[in-house]
Structures are given as C-alpha cells and as structure tokens.
MIFI-567058 format. One record per residue: residue number from 1; residue in one letter; x, y, z of N, C-alpha, C, O in turn. Coordinates in nm, 3 decimals. Layout:
N
   doro   marba      n_px      n_py      n_pz     ca_px     ca_py     ca_pz      c_px      c_py      c_pz      o_px      o_py      o_pz
    NUM       A         X         Y         Z         X         Y         Z         X         Y         Z         X         Y         Z
...
END
This chain:
167
   doro   marba      n_px      n_py      n_pz     ca_px     ca_py     ca_pz      c_px      c_py      c_pz      o_px      o_py      o_pz
      1       X     0.082    -0.119     0.000     0.000     0.000     0.000     0.086     0.125     0.000     0.055     0.222    -0.069
      2       X     0.195     0.123     0.077     0.282     0.240     0.082     0.340     0.272    -0.055     0.351     0.389    -0.091
      3       X     0.379     0.169    -0.131     0.435     0.193    -0.264     0.332     0.261    -0.355     0.368     0.345    -0.437
      4       X     0.207     0.224    -0.341     0.102     0.283    -0.423     0.095     0.433    -0.397     0.084     0.513    -0.490
      5       X     0.101     0.469    -0.269     0.096     0.612    -0.234     0.216     0.686    -0.293     0.202     0.798    -0.342
      6       X     0.332     0.623    -0.288     0.452     0.690    -0.341     0.442     0.707    -0.492     0.481     0.810    -0.545
      7       X     0.390     0.606    -0.561     0.382     0.613    -0.708     0.289     0.725    -0.753     0.316     0.793    -0.852
      8       X     0.182     0.744    -0.683     0.087     0.847    -0.725     0.147     0.986    -0.703     0.123     1.078    -0.781
      9       X     0.222     1.000    -0.597     0.285     1.127    -0.565     0.184     1.241    -0.566     0.196     1.339    -0.640
     10       X     0.085     1.225    -0.481    -0.025     1.321    -0.476     0.022     1.460    -0.435    -0.032     1.561    -0.481
     11       X     0.121     1.464    -0.350     0.166     1.595    -0.303     0.218     1.677    -0.419     0.199     1.799    -0.422
     12       X     0.283     1.613    -0.516     0.337     1.688    -0.630     0.226     1.742    -0.719     0.249     1.832    -0.800
     13       X     0.105     1.687    -0.707    -0.008     1.736    -0.784    -0.094     1.834    -0.705    -0.202     1.872    -0.750
     14       X    -0.048     1.876    -0.591    -0.118     1.977    -0.514    -0.230     1.920    -0.428    -0.312     1.996    -0.375
     15       X    -0.237     1.790    -0.412    -0.341     1.728    -0.331    -0.273     1.655    -0.217    -0.185     1.572    -0.240
     16       X    -0.312     1.683    -0.095    -0.252     1.609     0.015    -0.323     1.475     0.032    -0.436     1.457    -0.013
     17       X    -0.257     1.384     0.096    -0.311     1.247     0.111    -0.442     1.245     0.186    -0.532     1.170     0.150
     18       X    -0.455     1.325     0.287    -0.576     1.326     0.368    -0.697     1.369     0.284    -0.802     1.305     0.289
     19       X    -0.681     1.475     0.207    -0.790     1.523     0.122    -0.825     1.417     0.017    -0.942     1.392    -0.009
     20       X    -0.723     1.356    -0.043    -0.748     1.251    -0.142    -0.825     1.135    -0.080    -0.919     1.083    -0.140
     21       X    -0.785     1.096     0.040    -0.854     0.985     0.108    -1.000     1.019     0.134    -1.087     0.934     0.114
     22       X    -1.029     1.141     0.177    -1.167     1.182     0.203    -1.250     1.182     0.075    -1.363     1.133     0.074
     23       X    -1.195     1.235    -0.033    -1.267     1.238    -0.160    -1.290     1.095    -0.211    -1.401     1.062    -0.254
     24       X    -1.187     1.012    -0.206    -1.200     0.873    -0.253    -1.301     0.797    -0.168    -1.379     0.718    -0.222
     25       X    -1.301     0.819    -0.038    -1.397     0.752     0.050    -1.540     0.796     0.017    -1.631     0.714     0.010
     26       X    -1.558     0.926    -0.002    -1.690     0.978    -0.035    -1.742     0.920    -0.167    -1.858     0.882    -0.176
     27       X    -1.657     0.915    -0.267    -1.697     0.857    -0.395    -1.731     0.709    -0.381    -1.827     0.661    -0.441
     28       X    -1.653     0.639    -0.303    -1.681     0.496    -0.281    -1.817     0.476    -0.215    -1.893     0.389    -0.256
     29       X    -1.847     0.556    -0.116    -1.977     0.546    -0.048    -2.091     0.581    -0.142    -2.195     0.515    -0.141
     30       X    -2.072     0.684    -0.222    -2.175     0.723    -0.318    -2.201     0.612    -0.420    -2.316     0.580    -0.450
     31       X    -2.095     0.555    -0.472    -2.110     0.444    -0.568    -2.176     0.323    -0.504    -2.260     0.258    -0.565
     32       X    -2.138     0.292    -0.382    -2.197     0.178    -0.313    -2.346     0.201    -0.287    -2.426     0.109    -0.302
     33       X    -2.382     0.322    -0.249    -2.523     0.353    -0.223    -2.606     0.341    -0.349    -2.716     0.286    -0.346
     34       X    -2.554     0.391    -0.460    -2.632     0.382    -0.584    -2.639     0.238    -0.633    -2.739     0.199    -0.693
     35       X    -2.537     0.159    -0.610    -2.539     0.019    -0.652    -2.635    -0.063    -0.567    -2.692    -0.161    -0.614
     36       X    -2.653    -0.023    -0.441    -2.741    -0.097    -0.351    -2.888    -0.063    -0.373    -2.976    -0.137    -0.328
     37       X    -2.916     0.048    -0.440    -3.054     0.087    -0.463    -3.120    -0.021    -0.549    -3.072    -0.053    -0.658
     38       X    -3.226    -0.077    -0.499    -3.292    -0.187    -0.568    -3.359    -0.138    -0.695    -3.425    -0.034    -0.698
     39       X    -3.342    -0.216    -0.801    -3.412    -0.186    -0.925    -3.558    -0.220    -0.906    -3.591    -0.320    -0.842
     40       X    -3.648    -0.138    -0.960    -3.791    -0.165    -0.943    -3.828    -0.304    -0.994    -3.773    -0.354    -1.093
     41       X    -3.924    -0.365    -0.924    -3.971    -0.499    -0.960    -4.122    -0.502    -0.965    -4.191    -0.429    -0.895
     42       X    -4.171    -0.589    -1.051    -4.313    -0.623    -1.055    -4.320    -0.771    -1.023    -4.252    -0.852    -1.087
     43       X    -4.401    -0.806    -0.925    -4.418    -0.945    -0.885    -4.562    -0.986    -0.914    -4.656    -0.921    -0.868
     44       X    -4.578    -1.094    -0.991    -4.711    -1.145    -1.023    -4.733    -1.274    -0.946    -4.651    -1.366    -0.951
     45       X    -4.844    -1.278    -0.874    -4.881    -1.399    -0.800    -4.994    -1.467    -0.876    -5.103    -1.412    -0.892
     46       X    -4.966    -1.588    -0.922    -5.067    -1.662    -0.998    -5.171    -1.720    -0.904    -5.153    -1.722    -0.782
     47       X    -5.278    -1.766    -0.961    -5.385    -1.826    -0.878    -5.338    -1.949    -0.804    -5.394    -1.985    -0.700
     48       X    -5.235    -2.014    -0.857    -5.178    -2.131    -0.789    -5.085    -2.092    -0.675    -5.035    -2.178    -0.602
     49       X    -5.061    -1.961    -0.658    -4.979    -1.913    -0.548    -4.832    -1.895    -0.583    -4.754    -1.853    -0.498
     50       X    -4.792    -1.924    -0.706    -4.653    -1.902    -0.747    -4.630    -1.753    -0.768    -4.720    -1.681    -0.813
     51       X    -4.510    -1.706    -0.736    -4.473    -1.567    -0.759    -4.363    -1.561    -0.863    -4.264    -1.634    -0.856
     52       X    -4.382    -1.473    -0.960    -4.282    -1.451    -1.065    -4.250    -1.303    -1.066    -4.340    -1.219    -1.071
     53       X    -4.120    -1.270    -1.060    -4.083    -1.128    -1.055    -4.005    -1.088    -1.180    -3.935    -1.167    -1.242
     54       X    -4.021    -0.961    -1.212    -3.954    -0.900    -1.327    -3.889    -0.770    -1.282    -3.954    -0.687    -1.218
     55       X    -3.762    -0.753    -1.316    -3.697    -0.624    -1.295    -3.742    -0.535    -1.409    -3.736    -0.575    -1.525
     56       X    -3.786    -0.415    -1.376    -3.848    -0.332    -1.478    -3.785    -0.194    -1.490    -3.734    -0.137    -1.393
     57       X    -3.789    -0.145    -1.611    -3.764    -0.004    -1.638    -3.900     0.064    -1.625    -4.003     0.003    -1.651
     58       X    -3.899     0.188    -1.585    -4.023     0.260    -1.562    -4.047     0.361    -1.674    -3.959     0.439    -1.709
     59       X    -4.168     0.359    -1.729    -4.211     0.457    -1.829    -4.323     0.538    -1.764    -4.440     0.497    -1.767
     60       X    -4.287     0.653    -1.705    -4.383     0.730    -1.627    -4.406     0.872    -1.679    -4.472     0.952    -1.614
     61       X    -4.353     0.901    -1.797    -4.377     1.030    -1.862    -4.427     1.003    -2.003    -4.405     0.894    -2.056
     62       X    -4.492     1.100    -2.065    -4.538     1.079    -2.203    -4.424     1.039    -2.298    -4.442     0.952    -2.382
     63       X    -4.308     1.102    -2.284    -4.195     1.070    -2.372    -4.145     0.927    -2.352    -4.117     0.856    -2.448
     64       X    -4.134     0.884    -2.226    -4.088     0.747    -2.198    -4.192     0.645    -2.243    -4.157     0.539    -2.296
     65       X    -4.320     0.677    -2.224    -4.425     0.584    -2.269    -4.426     0.574    -2.420    -4.446     0.466    -2.475
     66       X    -4.404     0.685    -2.488    -4.402     0.683    -2.635    -4.284     0.600    -2.687    -4.299     0.527    -2.784
     67       X    -4.169     0.612    -2.625    -4.051     0.537    -2.668    -4.063     0.389    -2.634    -4.030     0.303    -2.715
     68       X    -4.110     0.359    -2.513    -4.129     0.219    -2.473    -4.007     0.133    -2.501    -3.895     0.172    -2.471
     69       X    -4.031     0.017    -2.559    -3.922    -0.077    -2.590    -3.884    -0.074    -2.738    -3.829    -0.171    -2.790
     70       X    -3.913     0.038    -2.805    -3.876     0.049    -2.945    -3.725     0.027    -2.963    -3.645     0.065    -2.878
     71       X    -3.691    -0.034    -3.072    -3.552    -0.057    -3.115    -3.478    -0.160    -3.031    -3.361    -0.187    -3.059
     72       X    -3.539    -0.217    -2.931    -3.472    -0.319    -2.850    -3.467    -0.449    -2.927    -3.566    -0.492    -2.986
     73       X    -3.352    -0.512    -2.928    -3.336    -0.637    -3.002    -3.351    -0.760    -2.913    -3.369    -0.871    -2.962
     74       X    -3.344    -0.739    -2.782    -3.362    -0.852    -2.691    -3.414    -0.802    -2.557    -3.402    -0.685    -2.522
     75       X    -3.473    -0.895    -2.485    -3.529    -0.866    -2.353    -3.515    -0.994    -2.273    -3.560    -1.100    -2.318
     76       X    -3.454    -0.987    -2.157    -3.434    -1.106    -2.075    -3.564    -1.162    -2.021    -3.665    -1.092    -2.014
     77       X    -3.560    -1.287    -1.982    -3.679    -1.354    -1.929    -3.728    -1.295    -1.798    -3.844    -1.314    -1.761
     78       X    -3.643    -1.224    -1.727    -3.687    -1.164    -1.600    -3.684    -1.011    -1.606    -3.680    -0.945    -1.503
     79       X    -3.687    -0.957    -1.728    -3.685    -0.812    -1.747    -3.816    -0.765    -1.811    -3.888    -0.844    -1.872
     80       X    -3.844    -0.637    -1.796    -3.962    -0.581    -1.859    -3.964    -0.430    -1.847    -3.871    -0.368    -1.796
     81       X    -4.073    -0.373    -1.896    -4.096    -0.230    -1.882    -4.236    -0.211    -1.826    -4.332    -0.270    -1.875
     82       X    -4.246    -0.127    -1.724    -4.374    -0.097    -1.662    -4.416     0.044    -1.701    -4.346     0.141    -1.671
     83       X    -4.531     0.054    -1.767    -4.588     0.182    -1.807    -4.684     0.227    -1.697    -4.776     0.154    -1.659
     84       X    -4.661     0.348    -1.646    -4.745     0.405    -1.541    -4.828     0.518    -1.601    -4.776     0.603    -1.673
     85       X    -4.958     0.517    -1.573    -5.048     0.623    -1.619    -5.108     0.692    -1.498    -5.125     0.630    -1.394
     86       X    -5.140     0.821    -1.511    -5.193     0.897    -1.397    -5.327     0.844    -1.346    -5.355     0.850    -1.226
     87       X    -5.410     0.791    -1.436    -5.542     0.740    -1.398    -5.572     0.613    -1.476    -5.508     0.582    -1.576
     88       X    -5.671     0.540    -1.426    -5.719     0.422    -1.498    -5.791     0.465    -1.625    -5.870     0.559    -1.623
     89       X    -5.763     0.396    -1.733    -5.827     0.425    -1.861    -5.804     0.306    -1.953    -5.723     0.218    -1.921
     90       X    -5.874     0.302    -2.064    -5.845     0.198    -2.162    -5.721     0.240    -2.239    -5.720     0.344    -2.305
     91       X    -5.617     0.161    -2.229    -5.489     0.192    -2.291    -5.467     0.105    -2.414    -5.502    -0.013    -2.413
     92       X    -5.410     0.163    -2.517    -5.377     0.088    -2.638    -5.230     0.109    -2.672    -5.175     0.218    -2.653
     93       X    -5.167     0.004    -2.722    -5.025     0.007    -2.756    -5.006    -0.046    -2.897    -5.090    -0.119    -2.950
     94       X    -4.894    -0.009    -2.957    -4.857    -0.066    -3.085    -4.713    -0.110    -3.078    -4.646    -0.089    -2.977
     95       X    -4.665    -0.172    -3.184    -4.531    -0.231    -3.186    -4.438    -0.161    -3.284    -4.335    -0.217    -3.324
     96       X    -4.473    -0.040    -3.323    -4.390     0.034    -3.419    -4.244     0.036    -3.373    -4.215     0.071    -3.258
     97       X    -4.155     0.001    -3.461    -4.010     0.000    -3.436    -3.967    -0.095    -3.325    -3.859    -0.079    -3.269
     98       X    -4.050    -0.193    -3.293    -4.016    -0.290    -3.188    -3.996    -0.426    -3.255    -4.093    -0.489    -3.298
     99       X    -3.872    -0.473    -3.265    -3.842    -0.594    -3.341    -3.863    -0.726    -3.267    -3.841    -0.833    -3.324
    100       X    -3.905    -0.721    -3.141    -3.925    -0.846    -3.067    -4.071    -0.860    -3.025    -4.135    -0.760    -2.993
    101       X    -4.126    -0.982    -3.025    -4.263    -1.000    -2.977    -4.269    -0.979    -2.826    -4.177    -1.016    -2.752
    102       X    -4.377    -0.920    -2.782    -4.395    -0.890    -2.639    -4.528    -0.942    -2.591    -4.621    -0.960    -2.670
    103       X    -4.539    -0.965    -2.460    -4.667    -0.984    -2.393    -4.697    -0.854    -2.321    -4.612    -0.800    -2.251
    104       X    -4.818    -0.804    -2.339    -4.861    -0.682    -2.272    -4.962    -0.722    -2.165    -5.067    -0.777    -2.195
    105       X    -4.929    -0.693    -2.040    -5.012    -0.731    -1.927    -5.074    -0.603    -1.871    -5.004    -0.517    -1.818
    106       X    -5.205    -0.591    -1.882    -5.279    -0.473    -1.839    -5.323    -0.493    -1.694    -5.382    -0.595    -1.660
    107       X    -5.294    -0.393    -1.609    -5.313    -0.404    -1.464    -5.396    -0.285    -1.417    -5.369    -0.170    -1.453
    108       X    -5.498    -0.312    -1.336    -5.582    -0.203    -1.288    -5.523    -0.136    -1.164    -5.418    -0.177    -1.115
    109       X    -5.592    -0.035    -1.114    -5.544     0.042    -0.998    -5.535    -0.043    -0.872    -5.459    -0.009    -0.780
    110       X    -5.611    -0.151    -0.865    -5.607    -0.241    -0.749    -5.499    -0.346    -0.761    -5.490    -0.437    -0.679
    111       X    -5.416    -0.334    -0.865    -5.303    -0.424    -0.890    -5.350    -0.566    -0.923    -5.297    -0.664    -0.871
    112       X    -5.450    -0.576    -1.010    -5.497    -0.705    -1.062    -5.481    -0.703    -1.214    -5.502    -0.599    -1.278
    113       X    -5.444    -0.815    -1.271    -5.438    -0.825    -1.416    -5.580    -0.823    -1.469    -5.664    -0.902    -1.426
    114       X    -5.608    -0.732    -1.564    -5.741    -0.723    -1.624    -5.742    -0.777    -1.766    -5.849    -0.793    -1.825
    115       X    -5.626    -0.805    -1.821    -5.618    -0.862    -1.955    -5.475    -0.873    -2.002    -5.386    -0.804    -1.952
    116       X    -5.454    -0.960    -2.100    -5.320    -0.983    -2.155    -5.332    -0.989    -2.307    -5.418    -1.057    -2.362
    117       X    -5.243    -0.917    -2.373    -5.226    -0.931    -2.518    -5.095    -1.006    -2.534    -4.988    -0.953    -2.505
    118       X    -5.104    -1.129    -2.580    -4.988    -1.217    -2.585    -4.920    -1.216    -2.722    -4.986    -1.206    -2.826
    119       X    -4.790    -1.225    -2.719    -4.705    -1.240    -2.837    -4.743    -1.146    -2.951    -4.785    -1.189    -3.058
    120       X    -4.727    -1.018    -2.924    -4.758    -0.917    -3.023    -4.668    -0.932    -3.146    -4.558    -0.987    -3.138
    121       X    -4.716    -0.884    -3.258    -4.643    -0.894    -3.384    -4.543    -0.778    -3.393    -4.582    -0.662    -3.387
    122       X    -4.414    -0.809    -3.408    -4.314    -0.703    -3.419    -4.345    -0.607    -3.534    -4.396    -0.647    -3.639
    123       X    -4.315    -0.480    -3.513    -4.328    -0.370    -3.609    -4.473    -0.335    -3.646    -4.494    -0.248    -3.731
    124       X    -4.570    -0.400    -3.587    -4.710    -0.373    -3.621    -4.753    -0.235    -3.568    -4.716    -0.196    -3.457
    125       X    -4.830    -0.163    -3.649    -4.885    -0.035    -3.603    -5.033    -0.049    -3.565    -5.101     0.051    -3.540
    126       X    -5.081    -0.173    -3.560    -5.220    -0.198    -3.518    -5.230    -0.180    -3.367    -5.156    -0.244    -3.292
    127       X    -5.322    -0.095    -3.321    -5.336    -0.076    -3.176    -5.380    -0.206    -3.108    -5.469    -0.276    -3.157
    128       X    -5.318    -0.235    -2.994    -5.351    -0.354    -2.917    -5.395    -0.311    -2.778    -5.329    -0.229    -2.714
    129       X    -5.507    -0.365    -2.732    -5.560    -0.328    -2.601    -5.648    -0.440    -2.549    -5.669    -0.542    -2.616
    130       X    -5.699    -0.420    -2.429    -5.799    -0.510    -2.370    -5.923    -0.426    -2.342    -5.917    -0.303    -2.343
    131       X    -6.033    -0.492    -2.318    -6.160    -0.418    -2.301    -6.189    -0.382    -2.156    -6.304    -0.383    -2.113
    132       X    -6.085    -0.349    -2.082    -6.101    -0.308    -1.942    -6.003    -0.195    -1.914    -5.894    -0.190    -1.971
    133       X    -6.041    -0.103    -1.825    -5.948     0.004    -1.790    -5.826    -0.050    -1.715    -5.836    -0.146    -1.638
    134       X    -5.713     0.013    -1.739    -5.590    -0.022    -1.668    -5.517     0.106    -1.633    -5.534     0.209    -1.698
    135       X    -5.436     0.099    -1.530    -5.352     0.213    -1.493    -5.205     0.182    -1.516    -5.121     0.272    -1.520
    136       X    -5.175     0.054    -1.531    -5.038     0.008    -1.550    -5.037    -0.097    -1.660    -5.131    -0.175    -1.674
    137       X    -4.929    -0.099    -1.736    -4.912    -0.203    -1.838    -4.769    -0.252    -1.827    -4.674    -0.174    -1.836
    138       X    -4.755    -0.383    -1.809    -4.624    -0.446    -1.802    -4.596    -0.515    -1.934    -4.674    -0.598    -1.980
    139       X    -4.484    -0.479    -1.996    -4.441    -0.547    -2.118    -4.325    -0.639    -2.084    -4.226    -0.598    -2.024
    140       X    -4.340    -0.765    -2.124    -4.237    -0.866    -2.101    -4.215    -0.942    -2.231    -4.288    -0.924    -2.328
    141       X    -4.115    -1.026    -2.232    -4.082    -1.106    -2.349    -4.203    -1.190    -2.391    -4.270    -1.250    -2.308
    142       X    -4.229    -1.192    -2.522    -4.343    -1.266    -2.574    -4.340    -1.413    -2.537    -4.237    -1.480    -2.547
    143       X    -4.455    -1.463    -2.493    -4.468    -1.604    -2.456    -4.453    -1.632    -2.308    -4.491    -1.740    -2.262
    144       X    -4.398    -1.539    -2.232    -4.376    -1.564    -2.089    -4.507    -1.570    -2.010    -4.515    -1.643    -1.912
    145       X    -4.607    -1.495    -2.051    -4.736    -1.500    -1.980    -4.794    -1.641    -1.984    -4.841    -1.693    -1.883
    146       X    -4.790    -1.700    -2.101    -4.842    -1.836    -2.115    -4.754    -1.935    -2.039    -4.805    -2.023    -1.969
    147       X    -4.622    -1.921    -2.052    -4.530    -2.012    -1.984    -4.550    -2.011    -1.833    -4.543    -2.115    -1.768
    148       X    -4.575    -1.892    -1.777    -4.593    -1.881    -1.632    -4.738    -1.898    -1.589    -4.766    -1.906    -1.469
    149       X    -4.830    -1.905    -1.683    -4.971    -1.925    -1.650    -5.042    -1.802    -1.598    -5.136    -1.815    -1.519
    150       X    -5.000    -1.683    -1.640    -5.067    -1.560    -1.597    -5.206    -1.552    -1.660    -5.224    -1.584    -1.777
    151       X    -5.303    -1.509    -1.580    -5.440    -1.491    -1.630    -5.502    -1.368    -1.565    -5.453    -1.317    -1.465
    152       X    -5.612    -1.321    -1.625    -5.686    -1.210    -1.567    -5.727    -1.247    -1.426    -5.770    -1.360    -1.401
    153       X    -5.714    -1.154    -1.334    -5.747    -1.177    -1.194    -5.624    -1.203    -1.107    -5.633    -1.190    -0.985
    154       X    -5.510    -1.239    -1.167    -5.388    -1.259    -1.088    -5.348    -1.129    -1.020    -5.364    -1.021    -1.077
    155       X    -5.296    -1.139    -0.897    -5.254    -1.023    -0.819    -5.114    -0.980    -0.860    -5.030    -1.063    -0.898
    156       X    -5.090    -0.850    -0.853    -4.961    -0.791    -0.889    -4.914    -0.704    -0.774    -4.992    -0.631    -0.713
    157       X    -4.784    -0.711    -0.747    -4.723    -0.628    -0.641    -4.606    -0.552    -0.702    -4.530    -0.607    -0.781
    158       X    -4.593    -0.426    -0.666    -4.481    -0.345    -0.710    -4.381    -0.331    -0.595    -4.421    -0.313    -0.480
    159       X    -4.253    -0.340    -0.625    -4.148    -0.319    -0.528    -4.053    -0.213    -0.582    -3.992    -0.232    -0.687
    160       X    -4.041    -0.103    -0.511    -3.949     0.004    -0.553    -3.999     0.080    -0.675    -3.919     0.144    -0.744
    161       X    -4.127     0.075    -0.702    -4.184     0.147    -0.816    -4.241     0.280    -0.767    -4.332     0.281    -0.684
    162       X    -4.189     0.391    -0.817    -4.238     0.523    -0.774    -4.366     0.560    -0.849    -4.361     0.607    -0.963
    163       X    -4.482     0.539    -0.786    -4.608     0.565    -0.854    -4.666     0.701    -0.822    -4.773     0.735    -0.874
    164       X    -4.601     0.780    -0.740    -4.657     0.906    -0.696    -4.653     1.021    -0.793    -4.746     1.102    -0.796
    165       X    -4.549     1.033    -0.874    -4.531     1.150    -0.960    -4.546     1.116    -1.108    -4.463     1.156    -1.190
    166       X    -4.650     1.043    -1.142    -4.671     1.002    -1.280    -4.729     1.118    -1.360    -4.823     1.185    -1.316
    167       X    -4.673     1.141    -1.476    -4.721     1.250    -1.563    -4.813     1.194    -1.670    -4.864     1.270    -1.753
END
C-alpha cells in the first residue's frame, strides 16, 4: 500500500493524502449507495400461489411511454418495462419500431391483471388493447405469460416502483 501512495505522488499534484482519502472515500460510499438501490420490480402472483418477478424499467412520462421498448433487439426472461399512467383508462399500444414479440399485461389500480395481449407482432402499427381500464401495463418477453400461467385476476405487487409523480 505504501508503494502505491509513493507512485501516485499526490503531493506533487497539489493534493494532500488526507484530502485525497476523504474524496475517494466519499466517492466509494456514493457508488456503493447507488449500486445498492434496488431496481424496481413487478411481482405477479398466480392463482396457484406461485410468484414470478420481473426487474423493470419505468415509463412514467409521455416521452418514456411513447418510446417504450422500441428498437430493443432482446429482452431477458426476467426483465420488462412498466408503463405508469396517472389514472385508470383503456390503454392501447402498438409495436412500431419494436423488433421483438412482447406480452402486454394490463393491470388495474387495485393491482390485478385485467387482460393480456400475448405475443404481439413485431413492427405492427395496429393498436392492441384489452376491453377493461388499466392504470399500469407491463411489457415482457413474448410467450412468458403463457409459460408462467398468468391470467386475468392474478394479483400484482410493485417493489421500488415510484407511482406518486406520474405524468
């Protein structure tokens, strides 16, 4: 450790060792705190009692909702995007510029699945929706809803999802 300090020769650069140590410690703590912050999750509990979780990106502004998962070439089996809307309404989505099939899971304000559009057609501009109001829509890799047995009425839980300041 002593050789490392000598090689850097901080004093010749106008920085004393104590100040360098404080700055380095502060940066380390800041990086550790941001790394420990949990990524938002959506957990779906099936009627059989199984829980399946997805780490999600949040689309909570008009610009983020419009961009969605466009141009993405892949999506992991435990990844997704959660669209947050200010109020419950009938929501419609399309697949413009989206090269991968997706499952769209529509969720009401009480955190229940109200409908699923499974395995959407990539690049389609046809609006896709369900006939029930939703406040949240989870997009995951196409086919996962069927594989996990998700159905309307399944309960959904959010972890680390900031739902308060939705635009």
